[in-house]
C-alpha positions as MATLAB code, in Angstrom:
seq = 'MTKLKLLGAFLSFSLFASSIVKAQTTDTAKVHIAVLPFVLSQGALIGNPGDVVTIQGIVAAEFTSLSRFMVLNRADFQKIIDEQKIQSSEQFLNGQIVATGKQIGAKYLVTGVVNEYKVTRTKRFDPRHPGQEISGFACDLKMNFGVIDVETGQSLFINPINESANDPVSMVDSATAAKSAMANMQTEIGKKIKLILAGQMQIEALGTLDKEGLPKTVLTNGGGDIIKDGDKTKVILNTIQKVGDLVRYVPIGELTHPKVQNQIVEWEVNKKEAKAISDAFKSKTTIVLSIDTHQSFLDKLH';
ca = [
     -25.696   -7.517   46.895;
     -24.782   -9.422   43.724;
     -27.065   -7.181   41.682;
     -25.452   -4.090   43.194;
     -21.993   -5.421   42.314;
     -23.055   -6.119   38.761;
     -24.578   -2.655   38.482;
     -21.391   -1.116   39.863;
     -19.260   -3.066   37.405;
     -21.491   -1.982   34.515;
     -21.295    1.687   35.547;
     -17.515    1.457   35.966;
     -17.129    0.002   32.488;
     -19.470    2.626   31.016;
     -17.389    5.413   32.554;
     -14.212    3.741   31.297;
     -15.562    3.454   27.769;
     -16.773    7.065   27.878;
     -13.324    8.228   28.983;
     -11.816    6.440   25.984;
     -14.224    8.178   23.637;
     -13.448   11.540   25.223;
      -9.696   10.947   24.956;
     -10.000   10.011   21.329;
     -12.028   13.082   20.422;
     -10.229   15.721   22.491;
      -6.645   14.535   23.033;
      -5.732   13.068   19.658;
      -3.882   15.753   17.711;
      -4.104   15.889   13.957;
      -1.035   14.726   12.083;
       0.375   17.607   10.034;
       1.533   16.732    6.540;
       2.894   18.739    3.625;
       2.300   17.669    0.037;
       5.327   18.366   -2.144;
       4.921   19.265   -5.828;
       4.404   16.086   -7.822;
       6.781   15.539  -10.722;
       6.806   13.777  -14.085;
       9.106   10.800  -14.472;
      11.640   10.938  -17.279;
       9.949    9.887  -20.505;
       6.479   10.113  -18.959;
       3.566    9.672  -21.353;
       1.139   12.485  -20.647;
      -1.069   14.602  -22.855;
      -1.175   17.696  -20.641;
       1.646   18.289  -18.097;
      -0.775   20.452  -16.118;
      -2.628   17.278  -15.143;
       0.189   16.555  -12.681;
      -1.110   19.398  -10.498;
      -4.622   17.927  -10.667;
      -3.349   14.515   -9.560;
      -1.387   16.133   -6.724;
      -4.547   17.938   -5.592;
      -6.536   14.690   -5.532;
      -3.944   13.006   -3.293;
      -3.961   16.008   -0.931;
      -7.765   15.962   -0.844;
      -7.837   12.271    0.097;
      -5.588   12.960    3.107;
      -7.673   16.005    4.043;
     -10.882   13.957    3.929;
      -9.640   11.919    6.891;
     -10.057   13.651   10.239;
      -6.650   12.433   11.451;
      -4.669   14.604    9.018;
      -4.170   18.316    8.489;
      -2.560   19.336    5.200;
      -0.356   22.381    5.748;
      -0.561   25.494    3.621;
       1.167   24.772    0.326;
       2.369   28.379    0.112;
       4.717   27.800    3.068;
       6.571   25.063    1.222;
       6.319   26.760   -2.145;
       8.282   29.694   -0.746;
      11.055   27.313    0.332;
      11.028   25.606   -3.064;
      11.349   28.940   -4.867;
      14.123   30.206   -2.591;
      16.159   27.005   -2.901;
      15.475   26.662   -6.657;
      14.389   23.085   -6.137;
      13.433   21.220   -9.312;
      12.534   17.746   -8.030;
      11.421   15.814   -4.962;
      14.892   14.278   -4.665;
      16.448   17.723   -4.292;
      13.826   18.576   -1.707;
      14.879   15.796    0.635;
      18.087   17.195    2.033;
      18.874   18.050    5.638;
      18.131   21.749    5.329;
      14.717   21.311    3.770;
      13.707   18.536    6.154;
      14.720   20.815    9.036;
      12.519   23.561    7.601;
       9.675   21.042    7.379;
      10.028   20.495   11.111;
       9.934   24.236   11.760;
       6.564   24.660   10.084;
       5.184   21.641   11.932;
       5.119   18.930    9.263;
       5.468   15.381   10.552;
       5.257   13.765    7.135;
       5.969   14.806    3.555;
       3.920   13.363    0.706;
       5.678   13.011   -2.644;
       4.400   11.824   -5.999;
       5.601   10.858   -9.455;
       3.361   10.616  -12.531;
       4.504    8.105  -15.151;
       1.590    8.074  -17.570;
      -1.762    9.745  -18.150;
      -2.728    9.522  -21.755;
      -5.800    8.792  -23.866;
      -5.415    6.606  -26.948;
      -7.726    5.254  -29.620;
      -8.374    1.567  -29.190;
     -10.508   -1.374  -30.199;
     -11.947   -4.184  -28.123;
     -14.365   -7.043  -28.562;
     -17.979   -6.097  -27.955;
     -19.315   -8.312  -25.118;
     -22.835   -7.734  -26.402;
     -21.998   -8.982  -29.912;
     -19.482  -11.867  -29.864;
     -16.933  -11.690  -32.637;
     -17.460   -7.978  -33.292;
     -15.120   -5.169  -32.312;
     -15.939   -1.687  -31.102;
     -13.628    1.294  -31.395;
     -13.311    4.188  -29.000;
     -10.940    5.658  -26.441;
      -8.973    4.242  -23.525;
      -6.934    5.965  -20.835;
      -4.019    4.622  -18.786;
      -2.931    6.395  -15.603;
       0.213    5.294  -13.788;
       1.648    7.111  -10.784;
       2.928    6.533   -7.281;
       2.882    8.520   -4.080;
       5.025    8.127   -1.007;
       5.086    9.220    2.626;
       8.350   10.434    4.171;
       9.076   10.841    7.879;
      10.394   14.389    8.423;
      12.201   13.368   11.608;
      14.366   10.735    9.929;
      14.080   11.631    6.238;
      13.243    7.989    5.517;
      10.579    6.851    3.066;
       7.791    5.026    4.918;
       5.482    4.044    2.074;
       5.629    3.835   -1.697;
       2.232    3.220   -3.261;
       2.102    2.476   -6.997;
      -1.224    3.177   -8.707;
      -1.897    1.707  -12.163;
      -5.387    2.380  -13.483;
      -7.018    1.969  -16.884;
     -10.360    3.073  -18.294;
     -11.349    0.959  -21.280;
     -14.867   -0.228  -20.493;
     -17.717    0.454  -22.947;
     -18.946    3.475  -20.977;
     -15.502    5.090  -20.727;
     -14.730    4.495  -24.400;
     -17.463    6.889  -25.597;
     -15.029    9.798  -25.985;
     -11.577   10.932  -24.841;
     -12.859   13.200  -22.064;
     -14.962   10.410  -20.546;
     -12.047    7.968  -20.666;
      -9.699   10.483  -18.993;
     -12.236   11.336  -16.300;
     -12.934    7.666  -15.585;
      -9.244    6.842  -15.180;
      -8.817    9.785  -12.785;
     -11.815    8.627  -10.736;
     -10.416    5.082  -10.548;
      -7.098    6.506   -9.368;
      -8.784    8.518   -6.612;
     -10.600    5.413   -5.366;
      -7.351    3.444   -5.181;
      -5.541    6.272   -3.389;
      -8.257    6.316   -0.741;
      -7.849    2.570   -0.224;
      -4.056    2.839    0.076;
      -4.256    5.610    2.676;
      -6.748    3.642    4.775;
      -4.566    0.555    4.692;
      -1.566    2.655    5.770;
      -3.568    3.877    8.749;
      -4.823    0.385    9.599;
      -1.463   -0.486   11.135;
      -2.168    2.051   13.890;
      -5.420    0.460   15.049;
      -5.487   -1.094   18.498;
      -7.954   -2.524   20.999;
      -8.979    0.093   23.545;
     -11.226   -2.054   25.752;
     -13.362   -5.160   25.900;
     -16.980   -4.183   25.318;
     -20.208   -5.910   26.339;
     -19.608   -9.151   28.279;
     -21.697  -12.326   28.292;
     -22.757  -14.335   31.370;
     -19.368  -16.044   31.448;
     -17.528  -12.719   31.437;
     -16.317  -13.111   27.858;
     -16.536  -10.239   25.388;
     -19.421  -10.071   22.931;
     -17.975   -6.824   21.558;
     -14.581   -5.100   21.451;
     -13.780   -1.384   21.238;
     -10.998   -0.081   18.995;
      -9.813    3.275   17.695;
      -9.947    4.131   14.005;
     -13.502    5.403   13.679;
     -14.002    8.042   10.997;
     -10.549    7.615    9.447;
     -10.098    3.912    8.827;
     -13.590    2.611    9.489;
     -16.880    4.222    8.556;
     -20.142    3.326   10.272;
     -21.753    0.471    8.380;
     -18.601   -0.610    6.511;
     -18.599   -4.295    5.605;
     -15.187   -4.528    7.158;
     -13.454   -7.466    8.812;
     -10.412   -6.995   11.048;
      -8.109   -9.886   11.932;
      -6.575  -10.040   15.422;
      -3.075  -11.529   15.462;
      -0.555  -12.340   18.155;
       3.166  -12.403   17.340;
       5.089  -15.666   17.385;
       8.873  -15.912   17.038;
      10.361  -18.967   15.370;
      14.128  -18.632   15.453;
      14.919  -15.390   13.678;
      11.528  -15.299   12.002;
       8.437  -13.513   13.256;
       4.956  -14.490   12.122;
       1.397  -13.480   12.900;
      -0.914  -16.026   14.521;
      -4.619  -15.171   14.008;
      -6.713  -15.507   17.171;
      -9.992  -14.007   16.021;
     -11.970  -11.651   13.811;
     -13.922   -8.457   14.428;
     -16.991   -7.749   12.292;
     -20.044   -5.455   11.938;
     -18.457   -2.164   13.077;
     -20.466    0.600   14.712;
     -18.715    3.981   14.909;
     -19.321    6.619   17.568;
     -16.976    9.527   18.283;
     -14.004    7.836   16.587;
     -14.414    4.660   18.670;
     -15.463    1.490   16.817;
     -17.534   -1.215   18.493;
     -17.035   -4.624   16.847;
     -18.854   -7.925   17.243;
     -16.823  -10.911   18.437;
     -17.392  -14.547   17.442;
     -18.256  -16.476   20.611;
     -15.789  -19.258   19.750;
     -12.956  -16.706   19.648;
     -13.985  -14.618   22.649;
     -11.845  -16.409   25.247;
      -8.635  -16.223   23.200;
      -9.197  -12.514   22.565;
     -10.025  -11.840   26.223;
      -6.990  -13.768   27.507;
      -4.613  -12.001   25.106;
      -5.964   -8.550   25.960;
      -5.983   -9.064   29.740;
      -2.465  -10.527   29.726;
      -1.287   -7.490   27.715;
      -0.065   -9.740   24.917;
       0.822   -7.728   21.813;
      -2.160   -7.866   19.453;
      -1.718   -6.682   15.876;
      -4.865   -5.653   14.001;
      -4.912   -6.155   10.249;
      -7.680   -5.407    7.787;
      -8.926   -8.225    5.582;
      -7.562   -7.269    2.164;
      -9.838   -9.543    0.138;
     -10.788   -7.779   -3.079;
     -14.519   -7.769   -2.327;
     -13.763   -5.879    0.863;
     -11.430   -3.381   -0.770;
     -14.133   -2.473   -3.255;
     -16.193   -1.198   -0.323;
     -13.458    0.780    1.461;
     -14.120    4.090   -0.292;
];
């Protein structure tokens, strides 16, 4: 009888986990966003103003690469921009335009400002020959992009990106330096977008249990967008503690070694932390998931 109960419990959990996977893959609608024309800041240092369009396209492509987002047809917004004779992102964000954004189904607007993208001649010390200098080219790229909630018109995120290309390989010629800086920018944009999304991760279910009924694994959402299969990612589980008017996160455990299947992520749980995680989840305590932002981890996010 005990074996039958255990088998029944296992089958029930398997069906539950499968239903989560199905819900994630069939019921989760894509978030529609519209990318507004990026602009140059006043006094921007840029060799070719047309590069602003290239930078805008890279940001749009990074959102498109994530299965959670759908970037709306730029022509729809371009028509509005032309009709309203809009010259900047600030002019775009008025009640009428935001209302039109709702009509075409945009939940968020992405804006961007380019401050610098310029190649200069430079010199630096040659690491291979101490005391000697090498001359070549360097490129600095400074920009920021933001996400605006169409419903409220409020800015949700402002993400500054400051990248330079001045390593020996990039310094070979101006084209190489410019291309390297652009590639570095794209990598950082991808990291920023993933960290924005990380705040929407949550535990969906406790996974495999040990003999004591404590979780050996935990299932979360976020597969494919935030977490890729095989990522060397660590997620911190936090409960919320109020101290007077202050609110702080209290870490209760870590999730490691993710395995992604159909947008669900299965994580390994440290045995010493399993009970605290299980108790918090079963008691429906608010658990906030945060990605470990250590630099060595960020280098592997893209």
